[in-house]
C-alpha positions as CSV (number, residue, x, y, z in Angstrom):
1,M,-6.3,-18.4,-96.8
2,K,-4.5,-18.4,-93.5
3,S,-2.5,-21.8,-92.5
4,F,-3.2,-23.7,-89.5
5,L,-0.6,-23.5,-86.9
6,S,1.5,-26.8,-86.5
7,H,2.0,-28.3,-83.2
8,S,5.8,-28.0,-84.0
9,S,5.8,-24.5,-84.8
10,I,3.6,-23.4,-81.6
11,L,5.1,-26.0,-79.2
12,K,7.2,-23.3,-77.4
13,A,4.2,-20.9,-77.0
14,V,1.9,-23.7,-75.8
15,L,4.6,-25.0,-73.3
16,I,5.1,-21.2,-71.9
17,A,1.0,-21.1,-71.8
18,V,0.8,-24.5,-70.3
19,A,3.6,-23.4,-67.7
20,V,1.7,-20.2,-67.0
21,A,-1.8,-22.0,-66.7
22,G,-0.2,-24.2,-64.0
23,F,-0.5,-27.4,-65.8
24,S,2.4,-30.1,-64.7
25,P,5.3,-30.3,-67.0
26,L,5.3,-33.9,-66.7
27,A,1.8,-34.1,-68.3
28,V,3.5,-32.6,-71.6
29,S,5.2,-34.9,-73.9
30,Q,8.3,-33.5,-75.5
31,E,7.0,-34.6,-78.8
32,R,3.4,-33.6,-78.7
33,V,1.4,-31.6,-76.3
34,P,-2.2,-33.2,-75.5
35,E,-4.8,-31.8,-77.6
36,P,-7.2,-30.8,-74.8
37,I,-4.2,-28.7,-73.4
38,V,-3.5,-27.0,-76.6
39,K,-7.1,-26.0,-76.8
40,T,-7.3,-24.7,-73.5
41,A,-3.9,-22.5,-74.2
42,L,-5.5,-21.3,-77.2
43,V,-8.8,-20.1,-75.3
44,L,-6.8,-18.5,-72.6
45,N,-4.5,-16.9,-75.0
46,I,-7.3,-15.6,-77.1
47,S,-9.0,-14.3,-74.2
48,K,-6.2,-12.3,-73.0
49,F,-6.7,-10.0,-76.1
50,A,-10.5,-9.6,-75.6
51,H,-11.8,-6.4,-74.0
52,W,-15.2,-6.6,-72.4
53,P,-17.7,-3.5,-72.7
54,N,-17.9,-1.0,-70.0
55,G,-20.2,-2.0,-67.0
56,V,-19.6,-5.7,-67.2
57,F,-17.3,-5.5,-64.3
58,S,-18.3,-3.4,-61.3
59,D,-14.6,-2.8,-60.4
60,S,-11.2,-3.5,-61.6
61,R,-10.9,-6.5,-58.9
62,D,-13.7,-8.4,-60.2
63,P,-12.9,-11.8,-61.5
64,I,-13.5,-13.0,-65.0
65,L,-15.9,-16.0,-64.8
66,A,-14.7,-18.7,-67.3
67,C,-17.5,-21.3,-67.6
68,V,-17.2,-24.6,-69.0
69,A,-20.1,-27.0,-69.9
70,G,-19.2,-30.6,-69.8
71,T,-16.9,-33.2,-68.2
72,G,-14.7,-34.4,-71.2
73,A,-11.0,-34.1,-71.6
74,F,-11.2,-30.6,-73.0
75,A,-13.4,-29.6,-70.1
76,E,-11.1,-31.2,-67.6
77,A,-7.9,-29.2,-69.1
78,F,-10.0,-26.1,-69.0
79,V,-10.9,-26.2,-65.3
80,A,-7.0,-26.0,-64.6
81,I,-6.8,-22.3,-65.5
82,K,-8.6,-21.4,-62.3
83,G,-6.6,-18.5,-60.5
84,R,-4.7,-17.5,-63.4
85,T,-5.1,-14.0,-64.7
86,I,-6.3,-11.9,-67.8
87,S,-5.7,-8.4,-67.9
88,D,-4.9,-8.4,-64.0
89,R,-8.1,-10.0,-63.2
90,R,-8.1,-13.4,-61.4
91,I,-9.9,-16.2,-63.6
92,D,-12.6,-18.1,-61.6
93,V,-13.9,-21.4,-63.3
94,K,-17.4,-22.9,-63.1
95,R,-18.9,-25.8,-64.4
96,V,-22.2,-24.8,-66.0
97,E,-25.4,-26.8,-67.3
98,S,-28.1,-24.5,-67.8
99,Q,-28.9,-21.0,-69.6
100,A,-29.3,-19.3,-66.3
101,E,-25.9,-20.4,-65.3
102,F,-24.5,-19.3,-68.7
103,Q,-25.7,-15.7,-68.1
104,S,-23.0,-14.9,-65.4
105,C,-20.1,-16.3,-67.4
106,H,-17.6,-14.0,-69.3
107,I,-16.1,-16.7,-71.1
108,L,-18.0,-19.9,-72.2
109,V,-16.4,-23.0,-73.4
110,I,-18.5,-26.0,-74.6
111,P,-16.4,-28.9,-75.7
112,S,-17.9,-30.8,-78.9
113,E,-18.4,-34.0,-76.9
114,D,-20.8,-32.1,-74.5
115,F,-22.5,-29.7,-76.8
116,S,-25.8,-31.7,-77.3
117,G,-28.7,-29.4,-76.3
118,V,-26.6,-26.1,-75.8
119,G,-27.0,-24.5,-79.2
120,R,-30.7,-23.3,-78.3
121,H,-29.5,-21.5,-75.0
122,L,-26.7,-20.0,-76.8
123,R,-29.1,-18.2,-79.4
124,K,-30.9,-16.6,-76.4
125,L,-27.4,-15.3,-75.2
126,A,-26.5,-13.9,-78.4
127,N,-26.5,-10.2,-77.4
128,R,-24.9,-10.7,-73.9
129,P,-21.1,-10.0,-73.4
130,I,-19.8,-13.8,-73.3
131,L,-17.2,-14.8,-75.2
132,T,-18.1,-18.3,-76.5
133,F,-15.7,-21.0,-77.6
134,S,-16.3,-24.6,-78.9
135,D,-14.4,-27.2,-81.1
136,L,-17.7,-28.4,-82.5
137,P,-17.6,-28.3,-86.5
138,G,-19.7,-25.5,-87.7
139,F,-19.8,-23.7,-84.1
140,A,-18.9,-20.3,-85.5
141,Q,-21.4,-20.3,-88.3
142,R,-24.4,-21.4,-86.2
143,Y,-24.0,-20.9,-82.6
144,G,-21.0,-18.8,-81.2
145,A,-18.1,-16.5,-81.7
146,I,-14.9,-18.5,-81.8
147,E,-14.7,-22.0,-83.3
148,I,-11.5,-24.0,-82.3
149,I,-10.4,-26.3,-85.4
150,S,-8.1,-29.3,-85.1
151,K,-6.9,-30.9,-88.3
152,D,-3.8,-33.3,-89.2
153,Q,-2.3,-32.3,-85.6
154,R,-2.7,-28.6,-86.2
155,I,-4.9,-26.3,-84.4
156,G,-6.6,-23.1,-85.6
157,F,-9.7,-21.1,-85.1
158,K,-12.5,-19.3,-86.8
159,V,-14.1,-16.0,-85.6
160,N,-17.8,-15.0,-86.5
161,I,-17.1,-11.3,-86.3
162,D,-20.9,-10.6,-86.6
163,R,-21.5,-12.8,-83.4
164,L,-18.6,-11.1,-81.7
165,A,-19.9,-7.8,-82.4
166,R,-23.2,-8.3,-81.0
167,T,-21.6,-9.3,-77.6
168,R,-19.8,-5.9,-77.6
169,I,-16.6,-7.8,-76.8
170,N,-13.8,-6.2,-78.6
171,L,-11.1,-8.8,-79.8
172,S,-7.6,-7.4,-80.7
173,S,-6.8,-7.4,-84.5
174,K,-3.7,-9.1,-83.6
175,V,-5.8,-12.1,-82.9
176,L,-8.2,-11.7,-85.7
177,N,-5.2,-11.8,-88.0
178,L,-4.4,-15.3,-86.7
179,A,-7.6,-16.6,-87.6
180,R,-8.1,-19.3,-90.0
181,E,-11.0,-17.7,-91.2
182,I,-13.4,-14.8,-90.5
183,L,-17.0,-15.6,-90.9
184,R,-20.0,-13.2,-91.2
185,E,-23.7,-14.1,-90.6
186,N,-25.8,-15.0,-93.7
187,R,-27.7,-11.8,-94.7
188,E,-30.6,-11.6,-97.0
189,N,-30.7,-8.6,-99.3
C-alpha cells in the first residue's frame, strides 16, 4: 500500500504550488498549511498531468473551465486558482449549482460539505470529459474519478481508473503511481 503524504514531507511542494496559485504567503503558517489550500494545490497539480481528449477544446487558446460546487472553505480556496495555467491554458473558475452548469466544466470540484444532492447529477455526466474531485469519503467508489483523502494531518488521493477511462481523460502514470489507492468499478461476472 502506498503511504499518505505527510504535511511536513509536502510542505515545500505545497508552498511552491501555493505561491504559483497566487495565495498570500501571509495566509500560510510556517508550521502547517491550511487543509483547504493543500487540497486545492493537490487538485491543481493532479490536473497539470491530465490530458483531455481531442475535440474538447476548439483551439490551443481555449481556457480550462474549473468549476466548484459550494461555498465552504475548500470551495473558497479553490476559487483562488483563477487565472493560473495548466498546459499553457488559462484557468477560468466558475461556481456551479446544476447539472446543466456541470456539463461545460473540464474540472469539477465538489467539497464534501457541499455534496448533498450532487451525486445523482454526476452519474448522468459519467461519460463526459470532466475530471471530477471531491473529499467526500467513498467518492471515487460511488461517484467520480478522484477522491482526496485527509487523515491524521496527511493528504492523499484515490483514483477510480474505470470512471477516469469513461471520461477519456488520460492521467499521467506519474500521478497514478502517487495515488493512495487505484479503484476499479464493481463488475459482475
